[in-house]
C-alpha positions in Angstrom: -11.9 168.5 95.8 -13.1 171.6 94.0 -10.8 173.5 91.6 -10.6 177.2 92.3 -9.5 179.3 89.3 -7.3 182.3 90.1 -7.0 185.5 88.2 -3.6 184.3 87.1 -5.2 181.3 85.4 -3.4 178.9 87.6 -5.3 176.1 89.2 -2.5 174.0 90.7 -0.3 174.5 93.6 -0.9 175.0 97.3 -4.5 175.1 98.6 -5.1 178.4 100.2 -8.3 178.6 102.2 -9.6 181.7 103.9 -11.0 181.2 107.3 -14.7 182.3 107.4 -14.2 183.3 111.0 -11.6 186.0 110.3 -12.5 189.4 111.7 -12.7 192.4 109.4 -9.7 193.8 111.2 -7.7 190.6 110.5 -8.8 190.6 106.9 -7.8 194.3 106.5 -4.4 193.6 108.0 -3.7 190.8 105.5 -5.0 193.0 102.6 -2.7 195.8 103.6 0.2 193.4 103.9 -0.3 192.1 100.4 -0.8 195.6 99.1 2.5 196.7 100.6 4.2 193.6 99.3 2.9 194.2 95.8 4.0 197.8 95.9 7.6 196.9 97.0 7.9 194.2 94.4 6.7 196.6 91.7 9.1 199.4 92.8 12.0 197.0 92.8 11.2 195.5 89.4 9.1 198.2 87.7 10.7 198.3 84.3 10.8 194.5 83.7 7.2 194.2 85.0 6.0 196.9 82.6 7.7 195.3 79.7 6.3 191.9 80.5 2.8 193.3 80.9 3.1 195.1 77.6 4.1 191.9 75.9 1.4 189.8 77.5 -1.5 192.3 77.2 -0.4 194.1 74.0 -0.6 197.6 75.5 1.1 200.5 73.9 1.6 203.1 76.5 -1.5 202.9 78.7 0.5 201.4 81.6 3.1 204.2 81.6 0.3 206.8 81.9 -1.2 204.9 84.9 2.1 204.7 86.6 3.0 208.4 86.0 -0.4 209.4 87.4 0.1 207.5 90.7 
Protein backbone atom coordinates (compact mmCIF):
# COMPACT_ATOMS: atom_id res chain seq x y z
CA UNK A 1 0.00 0.00 0.00
CA UNK A 2 1.30 3.43 -0.94
CA UNK A 3 1.70 6.12 1.73
CA UNK A 4 0.04 9.41 0.85
CA UNK A 5 1.39 12.44 2.65
CA UNK A 6 -1.12 15.10 3.61
CA UNK A 7 -0.46 18.84 4.02
CA UNK A 8 -0.90 18.26 7.76
CA UNK A 9 2.09 15.92 7.73
CA UNK A 10 0.00 12.96 8.87
CA UNK A 11 0.42 9.69 7.06
CA UNK A 12 -1.63 7.40 9.29
CA UNK A 13 -5.33 7.05 9.86
CA UNK A 14 -8.23 6.23 7.61
CA UNK A 15 -7.63 5.69 3.93
CA UNK A 16 -9.58 8.25 1.98
CA UNK A 17 -9.73 7.55 -1.72
CA UNK A 18 -11.39 9.86 -4.21
CA UNK A 19 -13.43 8.14 -6.89
CA UNK A 20 -12.06 8.98 -10.35
CA UNK A 21 -15.59 8.71 -11.76
CA UNK A 22 -16.89 11.60 -9.67
CA UNK A 23 -18.56 14.27 -11.77
CA UNK A 24 -17.36 17.88 -11.61
CA UNK A 25 -20.72 18.75 -9.99
CA UNK A 26 -20.20 16.14 -7.26
CA UNK A 27 -16.63 17.30 -6.67
CA UNK A 28 -17.79 20.92 -6.39
CA UNK A 29 -20.51 19.95 -3.90
CA UNK A 30 -17.95 18.21 -1.68
CA UNK A 31 -15.52 21.13 -2.04
CA UNK A 32 -18.21 23.62 -1.02
CA UNK A 33 -19.26 21.44 1.93
CA UNK A 34 -15.69 21.29 3.21
CA UNK A 35 -15.23 25.02 2.66
CA UNK A 36 -18.42 25.75 4.66
CA UNK A 37 -17.30 23.38 7.43
CA UNK A 38 -13.88 25.04 7.59
CA UNK A 39 -15.51 28.48 7.84
CA UNK A 40 -17.88 27.40 10.61
CA UNK A 41 -15.09 25.79 12.64
CA UNK A 42 -12.92 28.88 12.23
CA UNK A 43 -15.75 31.23 13.23
CA UNK A 44 -16.46 29.14 16.33
CA UNK A 45 -12.81 28.84 17.44
CA UNK A 46 -11.20 31.84 15.75
CA UNK A 47 -9.06 33.17 18.62
CA UNK A 48 -7.61 29.81 19.76
CA UNK A 49 -6.91 28.86 16.13
CA UNK A 50 -5.13 32.17 15.52
CA UNK A 51 -3.01 31.75 18.63
CA UNK A 52 -2.08 28.18 17.74
CA UNK A 53 -1.18 29.15 14.18
CA UNK A 54 1.00 31.98 15.49
CA UNK A 55 2.83 29.55 17.79
CA UNK A 56 3.29 26.90 15.11
CA UNK A 57 4.25 29.21 12.27
CA UNK A 58 5.97 31.96 14.19
CA UNK A 59 3.87 34.74 12.63
CA UNK A 60 3.65 38.17 14.21
CA UNK A 61 0.45 39.74 13.03
CA UNK A 62 0.15 38.67 9.40
CA UNK A 63 -2.77 36.38 10.24
CA UNK A 64 -4.78 39.17 11.87
CA UNK A 65 -4.36 41.33 8.75
CA UNK A 66 -5.62 38.52 6.53
CA UNK A 67 -8.67 37.93 8.73
CA UNK A 68 -9.53 41.63 9.00
CA UNK A 69 -9.41 41.95 5.21
CA UNK A 70 -11.87 39.09 4.65
